[in-house]
mmCIF file as gemmi writes it, N, C-alpha and C atoms, coordinates in Angstrom:
data_model
loop_
_atom_site.group_PDB
_atom_site.id
_atom_site.type_symbol
_atom_site.label_atom_id
_atom_site.label_alt_id
_atom_site.label_comp_id
_atom_site.label_asym_id
_atom_site.label_entity_id
_atom_site.label_seq_id
_atom_site.pdbx_PDB_ins_code
_atom_site.Cartn_x
_atom_site.Cartn_y
_atom_site.Cartn_z
_atom_site.occupancy
_atom_site.B_iso_or_equiv
_atom_site.pdbx_formal_charge
_atom_site.auth_seq_id
_atom_site.auth_asym_id
_atom_site.pdbx_PDB_model_num
ATOM 1 N N . MET Axp A 1 ? 13.815 -20.733 13.743 1 0 ? 1 A 1
ATOM 2 C CA . MET Axp A 1 ? 14.505 -19.581 13.19 1 0 ? 1 A 1
ATOM 3 C C . MET Axp A 1 ? 14.179 -19.41 11.697 1 0 ? 1 A 1
ATOM 4 N N . MET Axp A 2 ? 14.146 -20.507 10.952 1 0 ? 2 A 1
ATOM 5 C CA . MET Axp A 2 ? 13.85 -20.428 9.525 1 0 ? 2 A 1
ATOM 6 C C . MET Axp A 2 ? 12.429 -19.933 9.273 1 0 ? 2 A 1
ATOM 7 N N . GLU Axp A 3 ? 11.505 -20.224 10.195 1 0 ? 3 A 1
ATOM 8 C CA . GLU Axp A 3 ? 10.133 -19.761 10.03 1 0 ? 3 A 1
ATOM 9 C C . GLU Axp A 3 ? 10.078 -18.238 10.054 1 0 ? 3 A 1
ATOM 10 N N . TYR Axp A 4 ? 10.867 -17.634 10.934 1 0 ? 4 A 1
ATOM 11 C CA . TYR Axp A 4 ? 10.878 -16.176 11.04 1 0 ? 4 A 1
ATOM 12 C C . TYR Axp A 4 ? 11.563 -15.532 9.838 1 0 ? 4 A 1
ATOM 13 N N . ILE Axp A 5 ? 12.565 -16.185 9.301 1 0 ? 5 A 1
ATOM 14 C CA . ILE Axp A 5 ? 13.216 -15.672 8.088 1 0 ? 5 A 1
ATOM 15 C C . ILE Axp A 5 ? 12.235 -15.729 6.924 1 0 ? 5 A 1
ATOM 16 N N . GLY Axp A 6 ? 11.475 -16.806 6.819 1 0 ? 6 A 1
ATOM 17 C CA . GLY Axp A 6 ? 10.463 -16.907 5.776 1 0 ? 6 A 1
ATOM 18 C C . GLY Axp A 6 ? 9.397 -15.832 5.916 1 0 ? 6 A 1
ATOM 19 N N . LEU Axp A 7 ? 8.961 -15.582 7.131 1 0 ? 7 A 1
ATOM 20 C CA . LEU Axp A 7 ? 7.976 -14.535 7.386 1 0 ? 7 A 1
ATOM 21 C C . LEU Axp A 7 ? 8.538 -13.16 7.02 1 0 ? 7 A 1
ATOM 22 N N . PHE Axp A 8 ? 9.797 -12.932 7.314 1 0 ? 8 A 1
ATOM 23 C CA . PHE Axp A 8 ? 10.451 -11.677 6.966 1 0 ? 8 A 1
ATOM 24 C C . PHE Axp A 8 ? 10.452 -11.452 5.46 1 0 ? 8 A 1
ATOM 25 N N . PHE Axp A 9 ? 10.785 -12.486 4.692 1 0 ? 9 A 1
ATOM 26 C CA . PHE Axp A 9 ? 10.799 -12.353 3.239 1 0 ? 9 A 1
ATOM 27 C C . PHE Axp A 9 ? 9.397 -12.181 2.676 1 0 ? 9 A 1
ATOM 28 N N . GLU Axp A 10 ? 8.407 -12.811 3.293 1 0 ? 10 A 1
ATOM 29 C CA . GLU Axp A 10 ? 7.03 -12.601 2.862 1 0 ? 10 A 1
ATOM 30 C C . GLU Axp A 10 ? 6.61 -11.154 3.101 1 0 ? 10 A 1
ATOM 31 N N . LEU Axp A 11 ? 7.018 -10.584 4.22 1 0 ? 11 A 1
ATOM 32 C CA . LEU Axp A 11 ? 6.733 -9.172 4.492 1 0 ? 11 A 1
ATOM 33 C C . LEU Axp A 11 ? 7.437 -8.257 3.494 1 0 ? 11 A 1
ATOM 34 N N . LEU Axp A 12 ? 8.684 -8.587 3.144 1 0 ? 12 A 1
ATOM 35 C CA . LEU Axp A 12 ? 9.406 -7.794 2.157 1 0 ? 12 A 1
ATOM 36 C C . LEU Axp A 12 ? 8.706 -7.832 0.804 1 0 ? 12 A 1
ATOM 37 N N . LEU Axp A 13 ? 8.247 -9.006 0.384 1 0 ? 13 A 1
ATOM 38 C CA . LEU Axp A 13 ? 7.549 -9.108 -0.892 1 0 ? 13 A 1
ATOM 39 C C . LEU Axp A 13 ? 6.208 -8.373 -0.859 1 0 ? 13 A 1
ATOM 40 N N . PHE Axp A 14 ? 5.523 -8.396 0.281 1 0 ? 14 A 1
ATOM 41 C CA . PHE Axp A 14 ? 4.289 -7.628 0.415 1 0 ? 14 A 1
ATOM 42 C C . PHE Axp A 14 ? 4.581 -6.141 0.264 1 0 ? 14 A 1
ATOM 43 N N . LEU Axp A 15 ? 5.644 -5.663 0.911 1 0 ? 15 A 1
ATOM 44 C CA . LEU Axp A 15 ? 6.01 -4.25 0.807 1 0 ? 15 A 1
ATOM 45 C C . LEU Axp A 15 ? 6.437 -3.883 -0.61 1 0 ? 15 A 1
ATOM 46 N N . PHE Axp A 16 ? 7.075 -4.811 -1.319 1 0 ? 16 A 1
ATOM 47 C CA . PHE Axp A 16 ? 7.415 -4.57 -2.723 1 0 ? 16 A 1
ATOM 48 C C . PHE Axp A 16 ? 6.151 -4.405 -3.554 1 0 ? 16 A 1
ATOM 49 N N . GLY Axp A 17 ? 5.146 -5.243 -3.316 1 0 ? 17 A 1
ATOM 50 C CA . GLY Axp A 17 ? 3.881 -5.113 -4.025 1 0 ? 17 A 1
ATOM 51 C C . GLY Axp A 17 ? 3.203 -3.789 -3.721 1 0 ? 17 A 1
ATOM 52 N N . LEU Axp A 18 ? 3.267 -3.359 -2.474 1 0 ? 18 A 1
ATOM 53 C CA . LEU Axp A 18 ? 2.695 -2.074 -2.081 1 0 ? 18 A 1
ATOM 54 C C . LEU Axp A 18 ? 3.42 -0.926 -2.782 1 0 ? 18 A 1
ATOM 55 N N . TYR Axp A 19 ? 4.741 -0.989 -2.815 1 0 ? 19 A 1
ATOM 56 C CA . TYR Axp A 19 ? 5.536 0.035 -3.503 1 0 ? 19 A 1
ATOM 57 C C . TYR Axp A 19 ? 5.186 0.071 -4.984 1 0 ? 19 A 1
ATOM 58 N N . LEU Axp A 20 ? 5.09 -1.08 -5.607 1 0 ? 20 A 1
ATOM 59 C CA . LEU Axp A 20 ? 4.762 -1.162 -7.03 1 0 ? 20 A 1
ATOM 60 C C . LEU Axp A 20 ? 3.389 -0.558 -7.303 1 0 ? 20 A 1
ATOM 61 N N . TYR Axp A 21 ? 2.413 -0.851 -6.453 1 0 ? 21 A 1
ATOM 62 C CA . TYR Axp A 21 ? 1.069 -0.307 -6.629 1 0 ? 21 A 1
ATOM 63 C C . TYR Axp A 21 ? 1.055 1.206 -6.443 1 0 ? 21 A 1
ATOM 64 N N . LEU Axp A 22 ? 1.699 1.681 -5.387 1 0 ? 22 A 1
ATOM 65 C CA . LEU Axp A 22 ? 1.727 3.123 -5.145 1 0 ? 22 A 1
ATOM 66 C C . LEU Axp A 22 ? 2.445 3.872 -6.257 1 0 ? 22 A 1
ATOM 67 N N . TYR Axp A 23 ? 3.494 3.29 -6.809 1 0 ? 23 A 1
ATOM 68 C CA . TYR Axp A 23 ? 4.191 3.902 -7.932 1 0 ? 23 A 1
ATOM 69 C C . TYR Axp A 23 ? 3.293 3.917 -9.167 1 0 ? 23 A 1
ATOM 70 N N . ALA Axp A 24 ? 2.551 2.834 -9.376 1 0 ? 24 A 1
ATOM 71 C CA . ALA Axp A 24 ? 1.705 2.727 -10.563 1 0 ? 24 A 1
ATOM 72 C C . ALA Axp A 24 ? 0.562 3.732 -10.545 1 0 ? 24 A 1
ATOM 73 N N . ILE Axp A 25 ? 0.034 4.055 -9.367 1 0 ? 25 A 1
ATOM 74 C CA . ILE Axp A 25 ? -1.078 5.007 -9.315 1 0 ? 25 A 1
ATOM 75 C C . ILE Axp A 25 ? -0.591 6.447 -9.161 1 0 ? 25 A 1
ATOM 76 N N . GLY Axp A 26 ? 0.725 6.641 -9.031 1 0 ? 26 A 1
ATOM 77 C CA . GLY Axp A 26 ? 1.284 7.988 -9.01 1 0 ? 26 A 1
ATOM 78 C C . GLY Axp A 26 ? 1.424 8.606 -7.641 1 0 ? 26 A 1
ATOM 79 N N . LYS Axp A 27 ? 1.303 7.828 -6.584 1 0 ? 27 A 1
ATOM 80 C CA . LYS Axp A 27 ? 1.46 8.374 -5.232 1 0 ? 27 A 1
ATOM 81 C C . LYS Axp A 27 ? 2.923 8.613 -4.881 1 0 ? 27 A 1
ATOM 82 N N . LEU Axp A 28 ? 3.83 7.92 -5.526 1 0 ? 28 A 1
ATOM 83 C CA . LEU Axp A 28 ? 5.263 8.103 -5.3 1 0 ? 28 A 1
ATOM 84 C C . LEU Axp A 28 ? 5.84 8.843 -6.499 1 0 ? 28 A 1
ATOM 85 N N . GLN Axp A 29 ? 6.381 10.009 -6.26 1 0 ? 29 A 1
ATOM 86 C CA . GLN Axp A 29 ? 6.918 10.841 -7.332 1 0 ? 29 A 1
ATOM 87 C C . GLN Axp A 29 ? 8.429 10.977 -7.171 1 0 ? 29 A 1
ATOM 88 N N . PRO Axp A 30 ? 9.177 10.796 -8.25 1 0 ? 30 A 1
ATOM 89 C CA . PRO Axp A 30 ? 10.62 11.04 -8.172 1 0 ? 30 A 1
ATOM 90 C C . PRO Axp A 30 ? 10.903 12.538 -8.122 1 0 ? 30 A 1
ATOM 91 N N . LYS Axp A 31 ? 12.079 12.877 -7.673 1 0 ? 31 A 1
ATOM 92 C CA . LYS Axp A 31 ? 12.473 14.281 -7.596 1 0 ? 31 A 1
ATOM 93 C C . LYS Axp A 31 ? 13.076 14.704 -8.934 1 0 ? 31 A 1
ATOM 94 N N . GLY Axp A 32 ? 12.85 15.922 -9.301 1 0 ? 32 A 1
ATOM 95 C CA . GLY Axp A 32 ? 13.378 16.441 -10.562 1 0 ? 32 A 1
ATOM 96 C C . GLY Axp A 32 ? 12.312 16.416 -11.649 1 0 ? 32 A 1
ATOM 97 N N . ASP Axp A 33 ? 12.33 17.448 -12.484 1 0 ? 33 A 1
ATOM 98 C CA . ASP Axp A 33 ? 11.316 17.569 -13.522 1 0 ? 33 A 1
ATOM 99 C C . ASP Axp A 33 ? 11.432 16.494 -14.597 1 0 ? 33 A 1
ATOM 100 N N . SER Axp A 34 ? 12.643 16.243 -15.063 1 0 ? 34 A 1
ATOM 101 C CA . SER Axp A 34 ? 12.797 15.248 -16.135 1 0 ? 34 A 1
ATOM 102 C C . SER Axp A 34 ? 12.48 13.849 -15.623 1 0 ? 34 A 1
ATOM 103 N N . ALA Axp A 35 ? 12.842 13.552 -14.393 1 0 ? 35 A 1
ATOM 104 C CA . ALA Axp A 35 ? 12.528 12.242 -13.826 1 0 ? 35 A 1
ATOM 105 C C . ALA Axp A 35 ? 11.025 12.068 -13.663 1 0 ? 35 A 1
ATOM 106 N N . GLN Axp A 36 ? 10.326 13.148 -13.295 1 0 ? 36 A 1
ATOM 107 C CA . GLN Axp A 36 ? 8.87 13.064 -13.163 1 0 ? 36 A 1
ATOM 108 C C . GLN Axp A 36 ? 8.213 12.856 -14.52 1 0 ? 36 A 1
ATOM 109 N N . ARG Axp A 37 ? 8.725 13.508 -15.562 1 0 ? 37 A 1
ATOM 110 C CA . ARG Axp A 37 ? 8.172 13.312 -16.908 1 0 ? 37 A 1
ATOM 111 C C . ARG Axp A 37 ? 8.407 11.88 -17.38 1 0 ? 37 A 1
ATOM 112 N N . GLN Axp A 38 ? 9.607 11.366 -17.129 1 0 ? 38 A 1
ATOM 113 C CA . GLN Axp A 38 ? 9.904 9.988 -17.529 1 0 ? 38 A 1
ATOM 114 C C . GLN Axp A 38 ? 9.031 9.003 -16.76 1 0 ? 38 A 1
ATOM 115 N N . ALA Axp A 39 ? 8.836 9.24 -15.47 1 0 ? 39 A 1
ATOM 116 C CA . ALA Axp A 39 ? 8.006 8.353 -14.662 1 0 ? 39 A 1
ATOM 117 C C . ALA Axp A 39 ? 6.56 8.4 -15.126 1 0 ? 39 A 1
ATOM 118 N N . ALA Axp A 40 ? 6.062 9.588 -15.459 1 0 ? 40 A 1
ATOM 119 C CA . ALA Axp A 40 ? 4.685 9.707 -15.935 1 0 ? 40 A 1
ATOM 120 C C . ALA Axp A 40 ? 4.51 8.972 -17.263 1 0 ? 40 A 1
ATOM 121 N N . ASP Axp A 41 ? 5.497 9.09 -18.142 1 0 ? 41 A 1
ATOM 122 C CA . ASP Axp A 41 ? 5.434 8.376 -19.42 1 0 ? 41 A 1
ATOM 123 C C . ASP Axp A 41 ? 5.482 6.871 -19.199 1 0 ? 41 A 1
ATOM 124 N N . PHE Axp A 42 ? 6.365 6.431 -18.293 1 0 ? 42 A 1
ATOM 125 C CA . PHE Axp A 42 ? 6.467 4.998 -17.989 1 0 ? 42 A 1
ATOM 126 C C . PHE Axp A 42 ? 5.155 4.481 -17.405 1 0 ? 42 A 1
ATOM 127 N N . ARG Axp A 43 ? 4.547 5.248 -16.49 1 0 ? 43 A 1
ATOM 128 C CA . ARG Axp A 43 ? 3.268 4.838 -15.902 1 0 ? 43 A 1
ATOM 129 C C . ARG Axp A 43 ? 2.168 4.81 -16.947 1 0 ? 43 A 1
ATOM 130 N N . LYS Axp A 44 ? 2.196 5.739 -17.881 1 0 ? 44 A 1
ATOM 131 C CA . LYS Axp A 44 ? 1.179 5.762 -18.924 1 0 ? 44 A 1
ATOM 132 C C . LYS Axp A 44 ? 1.255 4.486 -19.777 1 0 ? 44 A 1
ATOM 133 N N . ARG Axp A 45 ? 2.477 4.04 -20.064 1 0 ? 45 A 1
ATOM 134 C CA . ARG Axp A 45 ? 2.65 2.847 -20.898 1 0 ? 45 A 1
ATOM 135 C C . ARG Axp A 45 ? 2.457 1.547 -20.127 1 0 ? 45 A 1
ATOM 136 N N . ASN Axp A 46 ? 2.83 1.528 -18.828 1 0 ? 46 A 1
ATOM 137 C CA . ASN Axp A 46 ? 2.857 0.28 -18.075 1 0 ? 46 A 1
ATOM 138 C C . ASN Axp A 46 ? 2.011 0.282 -16.81 1 0 ? 46 A 1
ATOM 139 N N . GLY Axp A 47 ? 1.232 1.309 -16.606 1 0 ? 47 A 1
ATOM 140 C CA . GLY Axp A 47 ? 0.492 1.46 -15.354 1 0 ? 47 A 1
ATOM 141 C C . GLY Axp A 47 ? -0.508 0.343 -15.085 1 0 ? 47 A 1
ATOM 142 N N . TRP Axp A 48 ? -1.174 -0.134 -16.147 1 0 ? 48 A 1
ATOM 143 C CA . TRP Axp A 48 ? -2.219 -1.136 -15.943 1 0 ? 48 A 1
ATOM 144 C C . TRP Axp A 48 ? -1.644 -2.425 -15.36 1 0 ? 48 A 1
ATOM 145 N N . TRP Axp A 49 ? -0.606 -2.959 -15.989 1 0 ? 49 A 1
ATOM 146 C CA . TRP Axp A 49 ? -0.069 -4.227 -15.492 1 0 ? 49 A 1
ATOM 147 C C . TRP Axp A 49 ? 0.668 -4.044 -14.173 1 0 ? 49 A 1
ATOM 148 N N . MET Axp A 50 ? 1.22 -2.854 -13.922 1 0 ? 50 A 1
ATOM 149 C CA . MET Axp A 50 ? 1.874 -2.629 -12.632 1 0 ? 50 A 1
ATOM 150 C C . MET Axp A 50 ? 0.851 -2.59 -11.499 1 0 ? 50 A 1
ATOM 151 N N . ARG Axp A 51 ? -0.319 -1.991 -11.739 1 0 ? 51 A 1
ATOM 152 C CA . ARG Axp A 51 ? -1.38 -1.989 -10.714 1 0 ? 51 A 1
ATOM 153 C C . ARG Axp A 51 ? -1.852 -3.41 -10.443 1 0 ? 51 A 1
ATOM 154 N N . ILE Axp A 52 ? -2.126 -4.156 -11.5 1 0 ? 52 A 1
ATOM 155 C CA . ILE Axp A 52 ? -2.595 -5.534 -11.343 1 0 ? 52 A 1
ATOM 156 C C . ILE Axp A 52 ? -1.521 -6.392 -10.671 1 0 ? 52 A 1
ATOM 157 N N . GLY Axp A 53 ? -0.287 -6.232 -11.096 1 0 ? 53 A 1
ATOM 158 C CA . GLY Axp A 53 ? 0.81 -7.001 -10.499 1 0 ? 53 A 1
ATOM 159 C C . GLY Axp A 53 ? 1.015 -6.673 -9.031 1 0 ? 53 A 1
ATOM 160 N N . GLY Axp A 54 ? 0.985 -5.391 -8.69 1 0 ? 54 A 1
ATOM 161 C CA . GLY Axp A 54 ? 1.14 -4.984 -7.291 1 0 ? 54 A 1
ATOM 162 C C . GLY Axp A 54 ? 0.028 -5.532 -6.416 1 0 ? 54 A 1
ATOM 163 N N . LEU Axp A 55 ? -1.212 -5.44 -6.908 1 0 ? 55 A 1
ATOM 164 C CA . LEU Axp A 55 ? -2.338 -5.981 -6.136 1 0 ? 55 A 1
ATOM 165 C C . LEU Axp A 55 ? -2.246 -7.493 -5.994 1 0 ? 55 A 1
ATOM 166 N N . ALA Axp A 56 ? -1.822 -8.178 -7.056 1 0 ? 56 A 1
ATOM 167 C CA . ALA Axp A 56 ? -1.693 -9.639 -6.994 1 0 ? 56 A 1
ATOM 168 C C . ALA Axp A 56 ? -0.62 -10.056 -5.994 1 0 ? 56 A 1
ATOM 169 N N . ILE Axp A 57 ? 0.527 -9.399 -6.038 1 0 ? 57 A 1
ATOM 170 C CA . ILE Axp A 57 ? 1.606 -9.727 -5.097 1 0 ? 57 A 1
ATOM 171 C C . ILE Axp A 57 ? 1.149 -9.479 -3.664 1 0 ? 57 A 1
ATOM 172 N N . MET Axp A 58 ? 0.474 -8.334 -3.435 1 0 ? 58 A 1
ATOM 173 C CA . MET Axp A 58 ? 0.009 -8.042 -2.082 1 0 ? 58 A 1
ATOM 174 C C . MET Axp A 58 ? -1.016 -9.069 -1.609 1 0 ? 58 A 1
ATOM 175 N N . ALA Axp A 59 ? -1.937 -9.46 -2.475 1 0 ? 59 A 1
ATOM 176 C CA . ALA Axp A 59 ? -2.965 -10.426 -2.081 1 0 ? 59 A 1
ATOM 177 C C . ALA Axp A 59 ? -2.352 -11.781 -1.74 1 0 ? 59 A 1
ATOM 178 N N . ILE Axp A 60 ? -1.459 -12.245 -2.593 1 0 ? 60 A 1
ATOM 179 C CA . ILE Axp A 60 ? -0.827 -13.552 -2.358 1 0 ? 60 A 1
ATOM 180 C C . ILE Axp A 60 ? 0.019 -13.517 -1.091 1 0 ? 60 A 1
ATOM 181 N N . MET Axp A 61 ? 0.792 -12.463 -0.913 1 0 ? 61 A 1
ATOM 182 C CA . MET Axp A 61 ? 1.652 -12.376 0.264 1 0 ? 61 A 1
ATOM 183 C C . MET Axp A 61 ? 0.833 -12.195 1.539 1 0 ? 61 A 1
ATOM 184 N N . LEU Axp A 62 ? -0.302 -11.49 1.469 1 0 ? 62 A 1
ATOM 185 C CA . LEU Axp A 62 ? -1.14 -11.33 2.648 1 0 ? 62 A 1
ATOM 186 C C . LEU Axp A 62 ? -1.693 -12.678 3.103 1 0 ? 62 A 1
ATOM 187 N N . VAL Axp A 63 ? -2.113 -13.506 2.155 1 0 ? 63 A 1
ATOM 188 C CA . VAL Axp A 63 ? -2.578 -14.858 2.502 1 0 ? 63 A 1
ATOM 189 C C . VAL Axp A 63 ? -1.423 -15.669 3.092 1 0 ? 63 A 1
ATOM 190 N N . ASN Axp A 64 ? -0.242 -15.581 2.481 1 0 ? 64 A 1
ATOM 191 C CA . ASN Axp A 64 ? 0.923 -16.315 2.997 1 0 ? 64 A 1
ATOM 192 C C . ASN Axp A 64 ? 1.297 -15.851 4.401 1 0 ? 64 A 1
ATOM 193 N N . ILE Axp A 65 ? 1.271 -14.543 4.636 1 0 ? 65 A 1
ATOM 194 C CA . ILE Axp A 65 ? 1.608 -14.009 5.955 1 0 ? 65 A 1
ATOM 195 C C . ILE Axp A 65 ? 0.605 -14.493 6.989 1 0 ? 65 A 1
ATOM 196 N N . TYR Axp A 66 ? -0.679 -14.432 6.652 1 0 ? 66 A 1
ATOM 197 C CA . TYR Axp A 66 ? -1.71 -14.903 7.571 1 0 ? 66 A 1
ATOM 198 C C . TYR Axp A 66 ? -1.51 -16.38 7.914 1 0 ? 66 A 1
ATOM 199 N N . LEU Axp A 67 ? -1.308 -17.222 6.891 1 0 ? 67 A 1
ATOM 200 C CA . LEU Axp A 67 ? -1.11 -18.648 7.14 1 0 ? 67 A 1
ATOM 201 C C . LEU Axp A 67 ? 0.159 -18.907 7.954 1 0 ? 67 A 1
ATOM 202 N N . HIS Axp A 68 ? 1.197 -18.128 7.682 1 0 ? 68 A 1
ATOM 203 C CA . HIS Axp A 68 ? 2.457 -18.294 8.398 1 0 ? 68 A 1
ATOM 204 C C . HIS Axp A 68 ? 2.284 -17.941 9.881 1 0 ? 68 A 1
ATOM 205 N N . ILE Axp A 69 ? 1.575 -16.844 10.154 1 0 ? 69 A 1
ATOM 206 C CA . ILE Axp A 69 ? 1.354 -16.439 11.557 1 0 ? 69 A 1
ATOM 207 C C . ILE Axp A 69 ? 0.482 -17.465 12.266 1 0 ? 69 A 1
ATOM 208 N N . VAL Axp A 70 ? -0.544 -17.961 11.591 1 0 ? 70 A 1
ATOM 209 C CA . VAL Axp A 70 ? -1.402 -18.992 12.202 1 0 ? 70 A 1
ATOM 210 C C . VAL Axp A 70 ? -0.581 -20.234 12.519 1 0 ? 70 A 1
ATOM 211 N N . GLN Axp A 71 ? 0.307 -20.617 11.614 1 0 ? 71 A 1
ATOM 212 C CA . GLN Axp A 71 ? 1.161 -21.776 11.844 1 0 ? 71 A 1
ATOM 213 C C . GLN Axp A 71 ? 2.104 -21.531 13.023 1 0 ? 71 A 1
ATOM 214 N N . LEU Axp A 72 ? 2.677 -20.324 13.109 1 0 ? 72 A 1
ATOM 215 C CA . LEU Axp A 72 ? 3.597 -20.032 14.212 1 0 ? 72 A 1
ATOM 216 C C . LEU Axp A 72 ? 2.869 -20.016 15.561 1 0 ? 72 A 1
ATOM 217 N N . LEU Axp A 73 ? 1.673 -19.474 15.606 1 0 ? 73 A 1
ATOM 218 C CA . LEU Axp A 73 ? 0.935 -19.406 16.853 1 0 ? 73 A 1
ATOM 219 C C . LEU Axp A 73 ? 0.289 -20.737 17.231 1 0 ? 73 A 1
ATOM 220 N N . GLY Axp A 74 ? -0.007 -21.534 16.208 1 0 ? 74 A 1
ATOM 221 C CA . GLY Axp A 74 ? -0.667 -22.809 16.473 1 0 ? 74 A 1
ATOM 222 C C . GLY Axp A 74 ? 0.279 -23.918 16.898 1 0 ? 74 A 1
ATOM 223 N N . GLY Axp A 75 ? 1.505 -23.759 16.698 1 0 ? 75 A 1
ATOM 224 C CA . GLY Axp A 75 ? 2.414 -24.808 17.145 1 0 ? 75 A 1
ATOM 225 C C . GLY Axp A 75 ? 3.438 -25.018 16.17 1 0 ? 75 A 1
């Protein structure tokens, strides 16, 4: 049971990395004009590290998910 909970949290962290990356490249837009201006300004100031961070989290979690599934299927 704990193995599946761990896999669930690894999937959640992978999805967080995906969300962070998509937000950093501008694919996710908030509603409202002022919120979009604030988000664009935030991305302009922090977009580089958010892209790198999102990709790093996704890469690490993808390796963890793969190893976890191999462990679950292997015994």
